[in-house]
C-alpha positions in Angstrom: 8.2 -26.5 -71.7 5.3 -25.2 -69.5 5.3 -26.9 -66.0 4.9 -26.0 -62.2 6.8 -27.2 -59.3 5.5 -30.2 -57.6 6.5 -29.6 -54.2 8.3 -32.6 -51.9 8.5 -35.9 -53.6 9.3 -39.3 -52.4 11.2 -40.1 -55.7 13.6 -37.5 -55.3 16.6 -37.9 -52.8 18.9 -34.9 -52.5 22.2 -35.5 -51.2 23.9 -32.4 -52.4 24.3 -31.0 -48.9 27.6 -32.7 -47.8 30.9 -31.4 -47.8 33.3 -32.2 -50.9 33.3 -28.5 -52.2 34.4 -28.4 -56.0 33.6 -31.4 -58.8 36.1 -34.2 -59.2 36.5 -33.8 -63.0 38.5 -36.4 -65.0 37.8 -39.0 -62.3 35.9 -42.0 -63.2 33.5 -44.5 -61.5 32.5 -47.7 -60.9 29.2 -48.4 -62.8 27.8 -51.6 -63.7 25.2 -52.4 -66.1 22.4 -50.2 -68.1 22.9 -46.3 -69.0 26.4 -45.1 -68.8 26.5 -41.5 -68.3 26.6 -38.8 -71.0 29.7 -37.5 -69.4 31.1 -41.2 -69.2 30.4 -41.2 -72.9 32.9 -38.3 -73.5 35.3 -40.4 -71.6 35.1 -43.3 -73.2 35.2 -41.7 -76.7 38.5 -39.8 -75.8 39.9 -42.9 -74.6 39.0 -44.8 -77.8 40.6 -42.1 -79.9 43.9 -41.4 -77.7 44.2 -45.1 -77.5 44.0 -45.8 -81.2 40.6 -47.2 -81.3 40.6 -50.4 -79.7 37.1 -50.4 -79.1 35.9 -52.9 -81.8 33.6 -55.4 -81.0 36.0 -58.2 -81.5 38.6 -56.5 -79.2 36.8 -57.1 -75.9 36.2 -53.7 -75.2 34.5 -53.0 -71.8 33.1 -49.4 -71.0 32.7 -51.2 -67.3 36.8 -51.9 -67.2 37.4 -48.2 -68.6 35.8 -46.8 -65.5 36.9 -49.3 -62.9 38.7 -48.4 -59.9 39.1 -44.7 -60.6 36.3 -43.8 -58.0 35.8 -39.8 -57.2 34.4 -40.8 -53.6 31.0 -41.2 -52.2 29.5 -37.5 -51.1 26.5 -37.4 -49.1 24.5 -35.0 -46.9 21.3 -33.4 -45.9 19.1 -31.2 -48.2 19.9 -27.8 -48.9 17.4 -25.5 -47.3 15.1 -24.1 -50.6 16.2 -20.3 -49.6 19.7 -21.2 -49.7 19.8 -23.3 -53.0 21.0 -21.3 -56.1 20.1 -24.4 -58.2 16.4 -24.4 -56.9 14.9 -24.1 -60.0 16.7 -26.7 -61.9 16.1 -28.9 -58.9 12.4 -28.3 -59.1 12.2 -28.7 -62.6 14.5 -32.1 -62.9 12.1 -33.5 -60.0 9.2 -32.3 -62.1 10.6 -34.0 -65.1 11.2 -37.2 -63.4 7.9 -37.4 -61.7 5.9 -36.5 -64.7 8.0 -39.3 -66.8 7.4 -41.8 -64.1 3.5 -41.1 -64.4 3.3 -41.7 -67.7 4.9 -44.9 -67.4 2.9 -46.0 -65.0 -0.2 -45.2 -66.8 1.2 -47.2 -69.8 2.1 -50.4 -67.9 -1.3 -50.0 -66.3 -2.9 -50.1 -69.8 -0.8 -53.2 -70.7 -2.0 -55.2 -67.0 1.5 -54.5 -65.5 2.8 -52.9 -62.6 5.5 -50.3 -62.7 7.8 -49.9 -59.9 8.9 -46.5 -59.6 12.6 -45.4 -59.6 14.3 -42.8 -57.5 16.1 -39.5 -58.4 19.0 -38.7 -56.5 20.8 -35.5 -56.6 24.4 -35.2 -55.7 27.5 -33.1 -56.1 31.1 -34.5 -56.7 30.7 -37.9 -55.9 28.3 -40.2 -54.6 28.2 -44.0 -53.6 25.7 -46.2 -55.6 24.3 -49.8 -55.6 26.5 -49.8 -58.8 29.9 -48.6 -57.3 31.3 -45.1 -56.2 30.6 -42.5 -59.1 32.1 -39.0 -59.5 30.6 -36.3 -61.4 32.8 -36.8 -64.5 30.6 -39.7 -65.3 27.4 -37.4 -65.9 23.5 -38.7 -65.2 23.2 -42.4 -65.2 21.1 -44.9 -64.1 21.8 -47.8 -62.0 20.1 -51.1 -62.0 21.4 -52.4 -58.9 19.3 -49.9 -56.8 17.0 -48.7 -59.6 17.9 -45.2 -59.0 19.2 -42.3 -61.5 21.9 -40.3 -60.2 22.1 -36.6 -61.3 24.6 -33.6 -60.6 22.6 -30.5 -61.7 26.1 -28.8 -62.7 25.9 -30.9 -65.6 23.3 -28.7 -67.2 26.1 -26.0 -67.3 28.1 -29.2 -69.3 25.5 -29.5 -71.8 25.8 -25.9 -72.8 29.6 -25.6 -72.7 30.8 -28.8 -74.0 27.9 -30.5 -75.8 26.3 -27.2 -77.2 22.9 -28.5 -76.1 21.2 -25.8 -74.2 17.4 -25.7 -73.4 15.1 -27.1 -70.6 13.8 -29.5 -72.7 17.3 -30.6 -73.7 17.5 -31.1 -70.1 14.3 -33.0 -69.7 15.7 -35.5 -72.5 18.6 -36.6 -70.4 16.3 -37.4 -67.6 13.6 -39.1 -69.6 16.7 -41.3 -71.4 18.0 -42.4 -68.1 14.2 -43.4 -66.9 14.1 -45.3 -70.2 16.6 -47.5 -68.9 14.8 -48.2 -65.8 11.8 -49.0 -68.0 13.9 -51.8 -69.7 14.8 -52.9 -66.3 11.1 -53.1 -65.1 10.4 -55.0 -68.5 13.2 -57.6 -68.4 14.8 -56.2 -71.5 18.4 -55.2 -69.3 18.5 -58.6 -67.7 18.1 -60.4 -71.4 20.6 -57.9 -72.6 23.2 -58.7 -70.0 22.8 -62.5 -70.6 23.2 -62.1 -74.4 26.3 -60.1 -73.9 27.8 -62.9 -71.5 27.2 -65.3 -73.9 28.8 -63.8 -76.9 30.9 -60.7 -75.7 31.6 -59.8 -79.5 28.4 -58.4 -79.4 28.3 -56.3 -76.5 28.6 -53.1 -78.4 26.3 -53.6 -81.0 23.5 -54.8 -78.0 24.5 -51.4 -76.1 23.7 -49.1 -78.9 20.2 -50.9 -79.5 19.7 -50.6 -75.8 20.7 -47.1 -75.9 18.8 -46.3 -79.0 15.6 -47.7 -77.1 16.1 -45.5 -74.1 16.1 -42.6 -76.6 12.6 -44.0 -78.0 11.2 -44.0 -74.9 12.1 -40.4 -74.1 10.3 -40.0 -77.2 7.1 -41.6 -75.8 7.0 -39.3 -72.8 7.6 -36.4 -74.8 5.0 -37.6 -76.9 2.4 -37.3 -73.5 4.1 -33.9 -72.8 2.7 -32.5 -76.5 -0.8 -34.3 -75.8 -0.8 -32.5 -72.6 -0.3 -29.1 -74.0 2.9 -28.4 -72.3 5.5 -28.2 -75.4 6.4 -24.7 -76.1 8.1 -23.5 -79.6 11.7 -24.8 -80.0 11.0 -27.8 -77.4 11.4 -30.5 -80.0 14.5 -28.7 -81.6 16.0 -28.8 -78.2 15.8 -32.6 -77.6 17.3 -33.0 -81.3 19.9 -31.2 -80.3 20.8 -33.0 -76.9 20.2 -36.6 -78.9 22.4 -35.5 -81.6 25.0 -33.9 -79.3 25.9 -37.5 -77.9 26.1 -39.4 -81.1 29.1 -41.8 -81.2 30.3 -40.2 -84.7 30.1 -36.5 -83.3 32.0 -37.3 -80.1 34.6 -39.1 -82.1 34.9 -36.2 -84.5 35.1 -33.6 -81.8 37.5 -35.9 -80.0 39.8 -35.4 -83.1 39.7 -39.0 -84.4 38.1 -40.7 -87.2 34.7 -42.4 -86.9 34.9 -45.9 -85.6 31.6 -47.6 -86.0 32.9 -51.0 -84.7 33.6 -48.7 -81.4 29.9 -47.6 -81.0 28.3 -47.8 -77.9 25.4 -45.5 -78.1 24.6 -44.9 -81.9 24.9 -42.0 -84.3 23.6 -38.6 -84.0 21.3 -39.6 -86.9 20.2 -42.7 -85.2 19.5 -41.3 -81.8 17.4 -38.5 -83.2 15.6 -40.8 -85.8 14.7 -43.3 -82.6 13.6 -40.2 -80.4 11.7 -39.2 -83.3 10.0 -42.4 -83.6 8.9 -42.2 -79.7 7.9 -38.7 -80.0 5.6 -39.0 -83.0 4.0 -42.4 -82.2 3.6 -42.5 -78.4 3.8 -46.4 -78.9 6.5 -48.1 -77.0 5.8 -51.1 -78.9 7.5 -49.1 -82.0 10.5 -48.8 -79.8 11.5 -52.3 -80.3 15.3 -51.8 -81.6 16.4 -55.3 -81.1 13.7 -56.5 -83.3 14.6 -53.8 -86.2 16.8 -55.3 -89.1 18.0 -51.9 -89.7 18.2 -49.5 -86.9 
């Protein structure tokens, strides 16, 4: 992807300079609502498989309960000086994607006569305190609706390469754009409607989660369409996004975890569904085509 650093941005909060040393692998987080991180998906899938499945829509399975109480402990700090930051390039790219995606959504909202409230991107290491509770890096990138911030440990980039087999800058861009998709849902009131529906009928929680996540994938595709129209895509970029979307399909993760595929336990959709809905947004650039809740067949 063609891009250039934007310089400092009020949308980015860098908390990586605090102490804490290494990452708190294997520890969970207390995260409420919207956008379970990609690392969190891996945790949930492993618990589903090792626990014998227990994730069916009728079982009362709750992602939040899986992660409650295991917090990795907050870590905060001052920004790292640019000359001493080994992650500077990845930080700058992440900030660019985050800002560019928000500019795109600001324009889309304006065309619809709406105001778009910009989210914040928080960069952290090891653990962080959020409006949704304390989180560790094991959760991966995630969006917290309570404080309208996307939380990102840049070391997850290597996890995508090593664990998810999804390398490339546009794969990383897809992850960020997906989390901003959850903020768009918050701005539109979709997230509140989904939460209300879950409380009304908990047995539909998993199915609603799948539709919510697939819509965020589609919204990521809408941003990708804008990148294409701006002439910023390079050969292989879209394929990188496809690989990233497919790598976090529930069916693929369940197979990788060594268990059988259990559709009733899906919370994010299959690899094919995730790719298909990203493609819908990427080929049309039309957010109205991303209404996964109205679709009879997702």
